[in-house]
Every structure is written in C-alpha cells, then in structure tokens.
C-alpha atoms as one frame of an Amber mdcrd trajectory, in Angstrom:
protein
  25.867 -53.520 -37.909  26.681 -53.945 -34.203  27.334 -50.212 -33.892  23.895
 -49.461 -35.347  22.277 -51.839 -32.861  23.934 -49.927 -30.018  23.449 -46.385
 -31.373  19.705 -46.706 -32.113  18.708 -47.746 -28.546  21.012 -45.090 -27.075
  19.423 -42.444 -29.283  15.947 -43.562 -28.221  16.945 -43.501 -24.548  18.384
 -40.006 -24.980  15.203 -38.819 -26.717  13.035 -40.230 -23.903  15.303 -38.635
 -21.276  15.165 -35.221 -23.016  11.362 -35.458 -23.230  10.909 -36.190 -19.531
  13.445 -33.578 -18.409  12.411 -30.760 -20.753   8.814 -31.375 -21.830   6.924
 -33.877 -19.680   4.994 -32.137 -16.900   3.053 -33.312 -13.901  -0.201 -31.388
 -14.328  -1.748 -32.384 -10.981  -1.972 -29.313  -8.745  -2.077 -30.831  -5.280
  -1.384 -27.731  -3.234  -4.308 -25.418  -4.007  -7.157 -25.437  -1.429 -10.795
 -25.643  -2.498 -11.599 -22.201  -1.016  -9.231 -20.450  -3.428 -10.535 -17.528
  -5.484  -7.368 -16.706  -7.471  -4.478 -18.826  -8.750  -1.146 -17.903 -10.335
   0.701 -20.686 -12.166   4.283 -20.505 -13.449   5.482 -23.171 -15.896   8.963
 -23.687 -14.423  10.235 -25.805 -17.312   9.208 -23.165 -19.835  10.732 -20.465
 -17.624  13.993 -22.436 -17.317  14.122 -22.982 -21.079  13.560 -19.279 -21.758
  16.231 -18.350 -19.216  18.823 -20.767 -20.655  18.148 -19.580 -24.206  18.542
 -15.925 -23.152  21.700 -16.753 -21.203  23.190 -18.657 -24.157  22.619 -15.686
 -26.465  24.117 -13.144 -24.017  27.663 -14.300 -23.119  28.305 -11.095 -21.156
  26.040 -12.479 -18.419  27.830 -15.816 -17.969  30.471 -14.828 -15.394  28.117
 -12.471 -13.570  25.460 -15.134 -12.946  28.036 -17.540 -11.473  29.441 -14.923
  -9.088  25.979 -13.915  -7.937  24.902 -17.498  -7.202  28.032 -18.102  -5.110
  27.503 -15.076  -2.879  23.727 -15.181  -2.411  23.082 -18.915  -2.693  21.194
 -20.674  -5.447  17.638 -22.028  -5.371  19.017 -25.106  -7.120  21.021 -25.938
  -3.974  18.387 -24.776  -1.475  16.874 -28.203  -0.834  13.655 -27.372  -2.743
  11.982 -29.797  -5.119  11.169 -27.539  -8.077   7.610 -28.349  -9.268   6.643
 -28.390 -12.949   4.073 -25.715 -12.086   4.694 -23.267  -9.266   1.294 -22.824
  -7.581   0.524 -19.491  -5.909  -2.988 -18.875  -4.618  -5.236 -16.428  -2.797
  -7.693 -17.690  -0.184 -11.263 -16.417  -0.373 -12.262 -13.695   2.136  -8.684
 -12.742   2.993  -6.853  -9.484   2.245  -5.903  -8.888  -1.385  -2.226  -8.703
  -0.348  -2.222 -12.221   1.163  -0.893 -14.895  -1.234   0.416 -18.372  -0.440
   2.305 -21.296  -1.975   3.255 -24.800  -0.810   6.649 -26.258  -1.738   8.066
 -29.765  -1.403  11.500 -30.016   0.209  14.268 -32.485  -0.611  16.305 -31.376
   2.402  14.711 -29.130   5.038  18.049 -28.325   6.707  19.499 -27.094   3.426
  16.442 -24.899   2.979  16.809 -23.442   6.479  20.465 -22.665   5.689  19.383
 -20.977   2.474  16.800 -18.831   4.317  19.426 -17.703   6.829  21.766 -16.730
   3.965  18.920 -14.594   2.631  18.673 -12.875   6.055  15.369 -14.461   7.122
  14.835 -14.303  10.879  13.819 -17.434  12.828  10.555 -16.825  14.708  10.318
 -20.208  16.442   8.237 -23.296  15.581  10.060 -23.604  12.242   8.836 -20.184
  11.111  10.960 -17.595   9.343  10.297 -14.020   8.287  11.949 -11.332   6.199
   9.924  -8.145   5.846   6.555  -9.168   4.294   7.611 -12.732   3.384   6.904
 -15.689   5.691   7.865 -19.388   5.651   6.736 -22.298   7.798   8.492 -25.666
   7.490   6.543 -28.852   8.205   8.719 -31.933   7.628   9.336 -32.217   3.885
   6.994 -29.349   3.082   7.114 -25.573   3.321   4.253 -23.067   3.293   5.283
 -19.656   1.932   3.212 -16.507   2.019   3.052 -12.736   2.109   1.283 -13.283
   5.438   1.227 -16.089   7.992  -2.454 -15.708   8.953  -3.629 -18.816   7.061
  -0.629 -21.079   7.773  -2.380 -23.353  10.307  -5.499 -23.698   8.135  -3.442
 -24.555   5.049  -1.328 -26.980   7.057  -4.443 -28.921   8.098  -6.137 -28.784
   4.676  -3.212 -29.545   2.383  -0.545 -31.311   4.449  -2.322 -33.190   7.232
  -5.479 -34.144   5.312  -4.764 -36.987   2.864  -8.033 -36.384   0.992  -8.446
 -32.983  -0.648  -9.396 -31.545  -4.022  -6.722 -31.837  -6.736  -6.896 -29.348
  -9.601  -5.572 -29.918 -13.140  -3.169 -27.401 -14.712  -5.020 -27.506 -18.054
  -7.955 -25.730 -16.418  -5.743 -22.687 -15.811  -2.869 -22.528 -18.314  -2.433
 -23.257 -22.027   1.128 -23.259 -23.409   2.196 -19.946 -21.873   4.894 -19.099
 -19.361   2.307 -18.407 -16.702  -1.300 -17.605 -15.963  -3.457 -15.844 -13.420
  -6.982 -17.188 -12.931  -9.976 -15.921 -10.985 -12.466 -18.469  -9.644 -16.058
 -17.426  -9.061 -18.662 -20.079  -8.339 -18.025 -22.836 -10.850 -16.393 -20.532
 -13.428 -12.683 -19.955 -13.998 -11.520 -16.817 -15.837  -7.991 -17.290 -17.187
  -5.396 -14.668 -18.151  -2.131 -15.648 -19.805   1.235 -14.264 -18.630   4.020
 -13.755 -21.206   7.539 -12.539 -20.471   9.113 -10.811 -23.469  12.482  -9.089
 -23.865  11.335  -5.777 -22.410   7.754  -6.306 -21.232   5.362  -8.513 -19.298
   1.903  -9.007 -20.812  -1.176 -10.314 -19.006  -4.286 -10.797 -21.136  -7.322
 -12.975 -21.794  -7.487 -12.259 -25.523  -4.895 -12.611 -28.279  -6.351  -9.710
 -30.298  -4.248  -6.706 -29.253  -5.564  -4.203 -31.810  -7.841  -2.333 -29.377
  -5.168  -2.308 -26.669  -2.472  -1.035 -29.077  -4.866   1.697 -30.254  -5.311
   2.900 -26.664  -1.534   2.788 -26.099  -0.791   4.808 -29.240  -3.282   7.518
 -28.214  -1.542   7.899 -24.845   2.038   8.018 -26.140   2.229  11.810 -26.384
   1.293  12.412 -22.744   3.755  12.940 -19.902   1.646  12.865 -16.746   2.465
  10.378 -14.001  -1.050   8.917 -13.943  -3.934   9.003 -16.398  -7.105   6.951
 -16.201 -10.571   6.711 -17.653 -12.979   4.104 -16.277 -16.633   3.207 -16.742
 -18.994   2.031 -13.990 -17.980  -1.633 -14.190 -14.265  -0.836 -14.006 -14.805
   1.548 -11.078 -16.527  -1.316  -9.291 -13.664  -3.719 -10.065 -10.931  -1.343
  -8.906 -12.646  -0.213  -5.696 -13.186  -3.873  -4.782  -9.406  -4.191  -4.326
  -9.592  -1.606  -1.525 -12.606  -3.269   0.134 -14.846  -0.406  -0.980 -17.896
  -0.682  -3.226 -18.785   2.831  -4.348 -19.989   2.558  -7.950 -23.633   1.631
  -7.226 -24.099   3.592  -4.012 -22.486   6.763  -5.340 -24.347   6.702  -8.682
 -20.972   7.125 -10.426 -21.041   6.079 -14.086 -17.531   7.121 -15.150 -14.302
   8.494 -13.742 -11.466  10.418 -15.372  -8.307  11.433 -13.514  -4.759  12.684
 -13.942  -1.903  13.167 -11.489   1.688  14.393 -11.351   4.295  14.047  -8.612
   6.064  16.898  -6.882   8.668  17.123  -4.132   7.584  19.565  -1.394   8.884
  20.711   1.979   7.061  19.193   4.941   7.178  20.844   8.359   7.356  18.631
  11.451   6.492  20.350  14.725   7.643  18.795  17.976   8.041  20.051  21.522
  10.881  19.837  24.025  11.741  21.477  27.341  14.504  23.955  28.146  16.578
  24.019  31.335  13.769  25.826  33.140  11.195  23.202  32.044   9.500  25.618
  29.670   7.882  23.985  26.651   9.678  24.999  23.445   8.330  24.435  19.954
  10.803  22.860  17.545  10.393  22.854  13.767  12.203  20.520  11.396  11.840
  20.241   7.652  11.963  17.302   5.279  11.274  16.799   1.601   8.391  14.485
   0.733   6.796  13.434  -2.542   3.148  14.444  -2.996   0.778  14.138  -5.974
  -1.102  16.968  -7.628  -4.313  15.629  -9.149  -7.703  16.205 -10.714 -10.508
  13.617 -10.454 -13.710  14.091 -12.439 -16.581  11.759 -11.447 -19.613  11.707
 -13.747 -22.803  10.708 -11.943 -26.398   9.787 -12.771 -27.435  11.899  -9.796
 -24.813  14.407  -8.519 -26.944  15.199  -5.458 -27.010  11.537  -4.382 -23.278
  11.231  -5.044 -22.611  14.185  -2.732 -24.946  12.781  -0.067 -23.258   9.372
  -0.278 -19.786  10.908   0.218 -21.138  12.888   3.175 -22.689   9.757   4.720
 -19.278   8.060   4.521 -17.774  11.173   6.218 -15.477  11.718   3.216 -16.293
  15.437   2.997 -15.264  17.668   5.896 -16.365  21.193   6.798 -13.745  22.739
   4.484 -15.112  20.719   1.517 -12.026  18.539   1.421 -12.331  14.949   0.199
 -10.738  13.015   3.085 -10.918   9.550   1.448  -7.798  10.638  -0.448  -4.913
  10.802   2.041  -3.025  13.461   0.078  -4.136  16.874   1.273  -5.054  19.622
   0.784  -7.737  19.227  -1.862 -11.154  20.595  -2.715 -14.344  18.828  -3.822
 -17.078  20.598  -5.809 -20.436  19.658  -7.325 -21.634  20.486 -10.824 -24.571
  19.382 -12.980 -22.641  16.315 -14.247 -21.085  15.024 -11.048 -18.254  16.022
  -8.721 -14.681  17.200  -9.239 -11.855  16.719  -6.728  -8.701  18.805  -7.172
  -5.511  19.199  -5.182  -5.130  22.859  -4.253  -1.348  23.140  -4.450  -1.082
  22.922  -8.249  -3.691  22.386 -10.937  -3.546  19.372 -13.249  -5.312  19.422
 -16.619  -7.260  16.413 -17.831  -6.457  15.054 -21.286  -9.234  14.833 -23.932
 -11.824  12.089 -23.416 -10.898   8.853 -25.233 -14.099   6.976 -24.316 -11.990
   3.920 -23.496 -11.231   2.048 -20.274  -7.572   2.437 -19.331  -5.173   3.188
 -16.493  -1.656   4.374 -17.285   1.149   4.874 -14.751   4.375   6.329 -16.126
   7.563   5.913 -14.151   8.915   8.877 -12.274  12.206   9.196 -10.380  10.340
  10.795  -7.473   8.294   7.609  -7.046  11.031   5.086  -6.360  13.328   7.566
  -4.598  10.582   8.114  -2.005  10.100   4.387  -1.324  12.768   4.188   1.358
  11.689   0.817   2.776  12.510  -1.016  -0.471  15.750  -2.917  -0.940  18.272
  -1.826  -3.582  17.173  -4.735  -5.796  13.505  -3.736  -5.536  14.361  -0.090
  -6.278  16.367  -1.189  -9.325  13.409  -3.195 -10.661  10.986  -0.273 -10.189
  13.429   2.220 -11.745  13.762  -0.105 -14.754  10.016   0.093 -15.515   8.930
   2.592 -18.176   5.152   2.378 -17.674   2.263   0.157 -16.615  -0.859   0.169
 -18.809  -4.225  -1.488 -18.161  -6.949  -1.647 -20.801 -10.439  -3.132 -21.082
 -13.001  -3.517 -23.874 -16.159  -5.534 -23.147 -14.913  -8.871 -21.744 -11.339
  -8.428 -22.993  -8.636  -7.300 -20.559  -4.970  -6.434 -21.008  -2.140  -5.395
 -18.701   1.333  -4.471 -19.904   4.359  -3.755 -17.720   6.798  -2.094 -20.092
  10.472  -1.899 -19.136  13.027   0.542 -20.468  15.167  -0.674 -23.344  18.288
  -2.444 -22.116  21.175  -4.557 -23.345  19.712  -7.617 -21.605  16.209  -9.134
 -21.721  14.101  -8.841 -18.576  14.666 -12.462 -17.549  18.393 -11.701 -17.154
  17.958  -8.219 -15.699  15.557  -9.071 -12.848
C-alpha cells in the first residue's frame, strides 16, 4: 500500500515533467516587430522530437553526430536559450534577402566563444560577421540577420522598448514543423512547412491532387528550367526583383525553358613589355552559361515592345539586356515577344495551361558556385529538383532531395 502511495505521485510528477519538456509551448512571440511583412516560425520542440526519432532509428549516425559536435561545437552548449518557436522575420520595405531573428542568451561569453569556433570575425561593438551572416550581442540578447542594416532599429523597438506588440503563435502555425506567413494590412496568409524523409513541402492547402498532376506531367522532361506563368504569377515573381512588369508590359503569360552549358570565356588584359609597349594578353576560363527561350504572350505586342524600349532593355542589336546572359535576340510576333539565346536553341515543351516553375539539379550549377562552402555545395548537390505550383488561391512548393540512406534531417 505504501509503495502505491509513493509510485502514483511519482508517476504523476513524471507525466507533468514530460508534458512541460516535450509538449508545453510558450506561444507568445515577443521578438517580431509590428512593421513585419513576413514571418517564418520553426517549432523547435517538434523539430527536436523528429530529429531524435530519426536518430534513434538510424544507429549508423550515432557515432558520427557525437564526433561532429565535438569538433564544431554544439548549439546546446553555445549559451543560447532555445525558444519554443524560433522567430525569423522580414521588415517591410527592406530587401527581400534581409531576414532577422532575436535570440535570448543564457551566457553571452559562451555564445561569443561559439561564434569564434564557427570562424565569425569580430567587427567591434559586440558585432560579428561570417560571409552574409551577422550577429549583434546586447547583454542577454542577440540580434541575428542576413544583413546588419536594421540592427539599431530592432534594438530600440524590441530590446530597449518595454512596450511593444506581442504576436501569438496560433495566428501563424497549426501543428506543423514550421510555417511561413505573409502579412498584408490586417490579413495573414499562412503556409505550412513540413520536413519529410527526402523532401521539404511548403503549402497553404492540404489537397495535393492538382500539384501532383503538374509534377507527373513534368517527369519526362530533362531541361534545367521549365516554367509557365499567368499574369498574376508574373507579377508575384517580378516583385521579388523590385520590378513590376506585368501591367506595364501588357504581358498575360510567360513560358520559358533553359539548359546549362560550360563554355570558354576569353579575358583580355593589357601589360607592358621591356620597351613600355602595350601588349594584349588573352587568358581563357570555363564558365557556366544558360541557353534559353522565353515566350511572352501579350495583350498588345506593340506596347510590350515600347515598354521594353522605354526601360532601355533592348539595344541596337535587338538584344534583351535585362537578362545578364548574352548574347541573345528579341523578336516581335502577333502574339507577343520571344527572347532566345543565340548560342544554342532550346525548344519549349507543350503548353500545360498550368502555373509552375521547375528547376532540376545540374552538376554545372553547384560546381560553378565557387563562393559556397563545402557544406553548402553538398546540400545543393543533394537536391533533385525544386517545383512551384499554383492554382487559384492554392500554392505549393516542393524541394525534392535525391534518395539517400538517411532522412534529410540527419543529412543536412
């Protein structure tokens, strides 16, 4: 009887402890400013649970993960207080590439040591940088970003101002590993993020029938890039590059295809001989260039041509200079304009009358990205394809990895 009296309370205490450690989450998002227009949330407890389950079912990874953490340092020992939801945000009216996050620190000195182990360079005033990643430490807090342009503003808004807007996680994420949300006016448009064994899926609709139909139609192709977009999708994509061409150009649809090719590039430089005569010097290097065809259908081909000319995108040789890969040729017809690279022709696949963008992996792509680290090159080489699809208000994005012995969460 006495044993039962002891065991029952212990069991209840254990159950409460497991709940708070594994399932209870603080859903107050205190480190997202009110002028945010996009938010990425990662459920760290769900991510940890998925990682531990994958690790437990793949014993071959056990010794490797321990050795790696010893040499490169572990986030667990980096002095960071891991939040229940990692909050990454984009500030309105900043570049698309600029994203930020605020972290709480348990030990700032430990975190500085960790950054130095990761080869971050001290820039003074508690700032550190490694390539395109920046950190600024302010007491028991750290602002991280792919830029440091908004650090002072975020410091004042989120760290030095005791009164600021606090968001709730339930407005962005519902029982998924992560989410990406776009805020416009008072509306929030949410997309779930799921990490599967060999793919990452981002979507705002659980019905995948349309998306799978598009994917099956594209399986037989082998071109590096294929896309087909309507007016609304053209507008959405060009917005990422700070260009708004759909309305002004009268474009109503776009179809394109591209392949990669390695070509010889000639570099001409000049030096002087012993008599101070200028001597031309030629060197050669191999570079990766795309061959492509872009077919733009327009409501008014004449206005489309005039718009491109007004933007100075057509030169005297009828080359479309808005595309940096030359040489090419742009021509008008009674349906719109066609832009083609002149080195090699690329045929367009039959019209699907769907909105999609497909990028297949190609060894020439990641071999030409010389600024990437070996880890980043390995991740890119592991990707099979990236596919975007849209139907009405439903959007999907799939990053498909090549089949491997390990799930993605243990590979990357």
